[in-house]
C-alpha positions in Angstrom: 105.7 62.7 -57.2 102.4 61.8 -59.0 101.0 64.6 -61.0 97.8 64.4 -59.0 99.7 65.4 -55.8 101.2 68.5 -57.5 99.7 71.9 -56.9 97.7 74.1 -59.3 99.9 77.1 -60.1 98.2 80.5 -60.0 99.9 83.4 -61.8 98.9 86.8 -60.3 97.7 87.9 -56.8 94.9 90.2 -57.8 91.1 89.6 -57.2 90.8 86.8 -59.8 94.1 85.1 -58.7 92.9 85.1 -55.1 89.5 83.9 -56.2 91.3 80.8 -57.6 93.1 80.4 -54.3 89.8 80.5 -52.4 88.1 78.0 -54.6 91.0 75.6 -54.5 91.3 75.8 -50.7 87.6 75.1 -50.4 87.9 72.0 -52.5 91.1 70.9 -50.8 93.2 71.2 -53.9 96.9 72.0 -53.4 98.0 75.3 -55.0 100.8 77.8 -55.2 100.3 81.5 -56.1 103.0 83.7 -57.7 102.7 87.5 -57.3 105.3 89.7 -59.0 104.8 92.5 -56.5 105.8 92.8 -52.9 102.2 92.6 -51.7 98.9 91.1 -52.8 97.0 93.3 -55.2 100.2 95.2 -56.2 98.7 96.4 -59.5 95.6 97.7 -57.8 97.7 99.7 -55.4 98.8 101.8 -58.4 95.3 103.1 -58.8 94.3 102.7 -55.2 93.1 106.4 -55.1 90.5 105.6 -57.8 86.9 104.7 -56.9 85.2 101.9 -58.9 81.8 102.3 -60.5 80.7 99.0 -59.0 79.5 98.3 -55.4 81.1 95.6 -53.3 78.3 93.3 -54.4 80.1 92.7 -57.7 83.6 92.7 -56.3 83.7 89.8 -53.8 84.0 86.2 -54.9 81.4 83.9 -53.3 83.9 81.3 -52.2 86.2 84.0 -50.8 83.3 85.5 -48.9 82.4 82.1 -47.4 86.0 81.6 -46.1 86.0 85.1 -44.6 82.7 84.5 -42.9 84.0 81.2 -41.5 87.0 83.0 -40.1 84.5 85.6 -38.6 86.1 88.4 -40.5 84.0 91.5 -41.5 82.5 91.7 -45.0 82.2 95.1 -46.6 78.7 96.6 -47.0 77.6 95.2 -50.4 76.0 98.6 -51.4 79.1 100.6 -50.8 81.4 101.5 -53.7 85.1 101.0 -52.8 88.3 102.7 -53.8 91.0 100.5 -55.2 92.9 100.7 -52.0 89.8 99.5 -50.1 89.7 96.4 -52.4 93.1 95.6 -51.1 92.8 96.5 -47.4 89.2 95.3 -46.8 89.1 92.2 -49.0 92.3 90.9 -50.6 94.6 91.2 -47.6 92.2 89.5 -45.1 91.6 86.7 -47.7 95.3 86.3 -48.4 96.2 86.1 -44.7 93.8 83.2 -44.0 95.4 79.9 -42.9 95.5 77.5 -45.9 96.1 80.4 -48.3 98.8 82.6 -46.8 101.4 79.8 -46.7 100.9 79.1 -50.4 101.5 82.7 -51.7 104.9 83.6 -53.0 105.5 87.4 -53.2 108.3 89.1 -55.2 108.0 86.1 -57.6 108.1 86.9 -61.3 107.2 84.0 -63.6 109.6 84.1 -66.5 108.7 80.9 -68.4 106.2 78.1 -68.3 106.4 74.8 -70.3 106.1 71.1 -69.9 108.8 69.4 -67.8 111.6 68.1 -70.1 109.8 69.0 -73.4 109.8 72.0 -75.7 106.7 73.3 -77.5 107.3 71.0 -80.5 107.3 67.7 -78.7 104.2 65.5 -78.4 105.3 62.4 -76.7 103.3 61.9 -73.5 103.0 65.7 -73.2 99.7 65.7 -71.3 101.1 63.2 -68.7 104.0 65.5 -67.8 103.8 68.3 -65.2 104.1 71.9 -66.0 107.5 73.4 -65.4 107.5 77.0 -64.0 110.6 79.1 -63.9 110.4 81.9 -61.4 112.7 84.7 -60.2 111.8 84.8 -56.6 113.4 87.5 -54.4 116.1 87.8 -57.0 116.9 84.1 -57.1 116.0 81.5 -59.8 113.6 78.8 -58.7 111.9 75.9 -60.6 108.4 74.6 -59.7 106.2 71.9 -61.0 102.4 72.0 -61.2 99.5 69.8 -62.5 97.6 72.8 -63.9 98.2 76.5 -64.5 95.8 79.4 -64.1 97.2 82.6 -65.6 95.5 85.5 -63.9 98.4 87.9 -64.4 96.1 90.6 -66.0 97.2 93.3 -68.4 98.0 96.3 -66.2 101.8 96.0 -66.6 101.5 96.0 -70.4 100.0 99.4 -71.3 99.1 100.3 -74.9 101.5 102.9 -76.3 100.9 106.6 -76.8 101.7 106.0 -80.5 98.9 105.4 -82.9 98.0 102.1 -84.4 99.1 100.2 -81.3 102.8 101.0 -82.1 105.1 102.9 -79.8 105.8 106.3 -81.2 109.4 107.1 -82.2 111.0 108.4 -79.0 108.3 107.2 -76.7 110.5 104.6 -75.0 113.4 107.1 -74.6 111.1 109.6 -72.9 109.4 107.3 -70.5 110.5 109.4 -67.5 107.9 112.0 -68.6 105.1 109.6 -69.6 102.7 108.0 -67.0 100.7 105.0 -68.2 97.5 104.8 -66.0 95.8 107.2 -63.6 98.3 109.1 -61.3 97.3 110.4 -57.9 97.2 113.9 -59.3 95.6 115.7 -56.3 97.7 114.0 -53.6 100.8 111.8 -54.0 101.7 113.0 -57.5 100.6 116.7 -57.1 104.1 118.2 -57.4 104.7 116.4 -60.7 101.7 118.1 -62.5 101.3 121.4 -60.5 101.9 124.4 -62.8 102.9 122.1 -65.6 101.6 121.6 -69.1 100.2 118.0 -69.3 99.0 116.1 -72.3 96.4 113.4 -71.7 96.1 110.8 -74.4 92.9 108.6 -74.6 89.2 108.7 -75.1 87.7 106.6 -72.3 86.6 107.1 -68.7 90.1 107.0 -67.3 91.1 109.9 -69.6 88.1 111.9 -68.4 88.9 111.2 -64.8 92.5 112.3 -65.3 91.4 115.5 -67.0 88.9 116.4 -64.3 91.6 115.8 -61.6 94.1 118.0 -63.5 91.4 120.7 -63.7 90.9 120.5 -59.9 94.7 121.2 -59.7 94.2 124.4 -61.6 92.3 126.0 -58.7 95.4 125.5 -56.5 98.0 125.9 -59.2 96.7 128.3 -61.9 99.6 127.8 -64.3 98.6 124.2 -64.8 97.6 123.6 -68.4 95.8 120.7 -70.0 96.0 119.3 -73.6 93.9 116.4 -74.7 94.6 114.2 -77.7 91.9 111.8 -78.9 91.7 109.6 -81.9 87.9 110.0 -82.1 86.6 112.2 -84.8 84.9 114.5 -82.3 85.2 115.0 -78.6 81.4 114.7 -78.1 81.8 110.9 -78.8 83.1 110.5 -75.2 80.1 112.2 -73.5 78.0 109.1 -73.3 74.4 109.0 -72.2 74.8 111.6 -69.5 71.4 112.1 -67.7 69.9 109.2 -69.6 72.7 106.8 -68.5 71.3 104.1 -66.2 74.5 104.4 -64.2 74.6 107.9 -62.7 78.3 107.9 -62.0 79.2 107.3 -65.6 76.6 109.8 -66.7 78.1 112.4 -64.3 81.5 112.0 -66.0 80.0 112.8 -69.4 78.2 115.9 -68.0 81.3 117.2 -66.2 83.6 116.7 -69.1 81.2 118.4 -71.6 81.0 121.4 -69.3 84.7 121.6 -69.0 85.2 121.3 -72.8 82.6 124.0 -73.4 84.4 126.3 -70.9 87.5 126.3 -73.1 89.7 125.2 -70.2 91.2 122.3 -72.2 93.1 122.4 -75.5 91.5 119.6 -77.5 93.2 118.0 -80.5 91.1 115.4 -82.4 91.5 113.3 -84.4 95.2 113.1 -83.8 97.5 110.2 -84.5 100.9 110.4 -82.6 103.9 109.1 -84.4 106.9 110.8 -82.7 107.8 112.2 -79.3 110.8 114.4 -79.4 112.8 116.0 -76.5 113.4 119.8 -76.7 115.5 120.7 -73.6 113.3 119.7 -70.7 110.0 119.5 -72.6 108.4 117.2 -75.2 107.3 117.9 -78.7 104.5 115.7 -80.0 104.4 115.0 -83.8 101.9 113.2 -85.9 98.8 113.7 -88.1 95.6 115.5 -87.5 93.2 114.5 -90.2 95.7 114.3 -93.1 97.8 117.3 -92.0 101.0 117.3 -90.0 100.4 117.9 -86.3 103.0 119.4 -84.0 102.4 120.2 -80.3 105.3 121.8 -78.4 105.9 122.7 -74.7 104.6 119.5 -73.1 106.1 118.8 -69.6 104.3 115.5 -68.9 102.2 112.9 -70.8 99.5 110.8 -69.1 98.5 107.9 -71.3 95.0 106.4 -70.8 95.0 104.2 -73.9 94.3 100.9 -72.3 96.4 97.8 -72.0 97.2 94.5 -73.7 98.3 91.0 -72.5 101.9 89.9 -72.1 102.4 86.5 -73.6 106.3 86.4 -73.4 106.5 83.9 -70.6 104.1 81.6 -72.4 106.3 81.0 -75.4 106.6 77.2 -74.7 102.9 76.8 -74.0 100.5 75.7 -76.7 97.8 78.3 -76.5 95.7 80.4 -78.9 94.6 84.0 -78.9 92.3 85.8 -81.1 94.2 87.6 -83.9 92.4 90.9 -83.4 91.5 91.1 -79.7 94.3 88.9 -78.3 91.6 87.3 -76.2 91.0 83.6 -75.6 89.6 82.7 -79.0 86.2 81.4 -78.0 85.5 84.6 -76.1 86.2 86.9 -79.1 82.6 87.0 -80.5 81.2 87.4 -76.9 83.3 90.3 -75.9 84.2 92.3 -79.0 83.8 95.9 -77.8 82.5 96.9 -81.3 79.5 94.8 -80.5 79.1 94.5 -76.7 78.9 96.6 -73.7 79.9 94.9 -70.4 76.4 94.1 -69.5 75.7 92.3 -72.8 78.7 89.9 -72.5 77.3 86.4 -71.8 78.8 84.5 -68.9 81.2 81.8 -69.8 83.4 79.2 -68.1 85.9 76.4 -68.5 84.7 75.1 -71.9 85.2 78.5 -73.5 88.6 79.1 -71.7 90.0 75.7 -72.5 93.3 75.7 -74.4 95.2 73.2 -76.5 97.6 72.7 -73.6 95.6 70.6 -71.3 95.3 72.1 -67.8 96.4 75.6 -68.9 93.9 78.5 -68.6 94.1 82.2 -69.2 91.5 84.0 -67.0 90.4 87.4 -65.8 91.3 90.6 -67.6 94.0 88.8 -69.6 91.4 86.4 -71.1 89.7 89.4 -72.7 93.0 90.5 -74.4 92.6 94.1 -75.5 88.9 94.3 -75.0 88.0 96.8 -72.2 84.8 95.1 -71.3 85.9 92.7 -68.5 83.9 92.4 -65.3 85.5 91.3 -62.1 82.4 89.2 -61.2 82.7 87.5 -64.6 86.3 86.5 -63.7 85.0 84.9 -60.5 82.6 82.8 -62.5 85.5 81.7 -64.8 87.4 80.5 -61.8 84.4 78.7 -60.2 83.9 76.8 -63.5 87.6 75.9 -64.0 88.1 74.7 -60.4 84.9 72.6 -60.7 86.3 71.0 -63.8 89.7 70.4 -62.2 87.8 68.7 -59.3 86.1 66.4 -61.8 82.7 68.0 -61.3 81.9 68.4 -64.9 78.3 69.2 -64.6 79.0 72.1 -62.2 81.7 73.3 -64.6 79.1 73.5 -67.4 76.5 75.5 -65.3 76.3 79.2 -65.4 76.1 80.5 -61.8 76.3 84.2 -62.5 73.7 87.0 -62.4 74.9 90.0 -64.3 73.2 93.4 -64.2 71.0 94.3 -67.2 73.6 96.8 -68.3 77.2 97.2 -67.2 80.0 99.7 -67.2 83.3 98.9 -68.8 86.7 98.9 -67.2 87.1 102.3 -65.5 87.2 104.1 -62.3 86.4 107.6 -60.9 89.2 109.8 -59.7 88.8 111.3 -56.2 88.7 114.7 -57.9 85.2 114.1 -59.4 83.4 115.5 -56.5 79.9 115.8 -58.0 80.0 112.3 -59.4 80.9 110.6 -56.1 77.6 111.4 -54.5 75.9 109.2 -57.1 78.4 106.4 -57.0 76.1 104.0 -55.1 74.2 103.2 -58.2 74.0 99.4 -58.9 76.5 98.9 -61.7 79.3 96.6 -62.6 82.8 97.5 -63.4 86.2 95.8 -63.6 89.3 97.0 -61.8 92.4 96.1 -64.0 92.9 92.5 -62.8 
């Protein structure tokens, strides 16, 4: 088979992966999509109870919307702010079920390795002329596929940062995973029994940690023996309050207002700055050890840990691909200066496309959340522009690939969501803001 007749392989069935499917379908390019989970948007389902900051306006890809309209399917109200589960039910599933897309999606398909057919990473001979070879465990069986290009939209959700400080797993962290949740559990509904009347430690200093703490505090009204400890690496807890009333995005400001009130009430045991180095089991509870300032820190009697420390990309299955990542952010190298969270908020990140995402391995691209590495500033709508530009380039429309066809809001909100427990904040959620959803 001529390489030209081979499909483009898409890794990941989240919003950005399905955006690629939509653009490739519209341009009559063959493709195949591999999703590790048993359904489209499997990673989003894990935080389906969380409401985004951003309205639908920023969460629907334009090519996908065109296909949905052509199929006479309903489009969500652009001003409404969806929960994660609504992203799946009202957008991703209808898109994935369209003829011309559905038959090219492979679920329960974990990509374990990508390389060039017949060559290892060291070999140069006619490398760019050879198809990509993709090894997949599909429904428990090994399968081999070939592709003319690869778009890695696998995200970072399944590679959470550790509880341990310095990006290193604490001693005993892996052994005690049964009592550690990485992400935002559904504290007030599905996971209520796990945290009711328990002592829970929340680790992290971002919006996810705040949402988790507010949800746990809601639980106290129903289960008064519930206790909350909060470990941050920030020098002072006030660093997480943000702009509050002055914040252009009222939902984000409401988070800061609520958490400051809760901190001032004394309802939370706060430990900062703390650097965790060891998690030890004592009967059925955990003992947390580390440093607070320069002194030894010990916290006993912890039943559960919720880690809201962010995530990082998984490069293991790309070992035989020639690609680069920034040494600090683990992002696509040309994006590093654009997205460094020490410099930029989401809204100040400049749009970018195929040229910035291009790798040494011709035809291979890392997109979406994974393209940002460890930076938490990714916007879903930016991922859609990445895809538009890449597919234009693959189609030979180089001028279109160079254009920027993205209007970002003046200021954005970084990757985060609001837990259903944040009652006061939700009435303000329809502010026009932009946020990512862990894709």
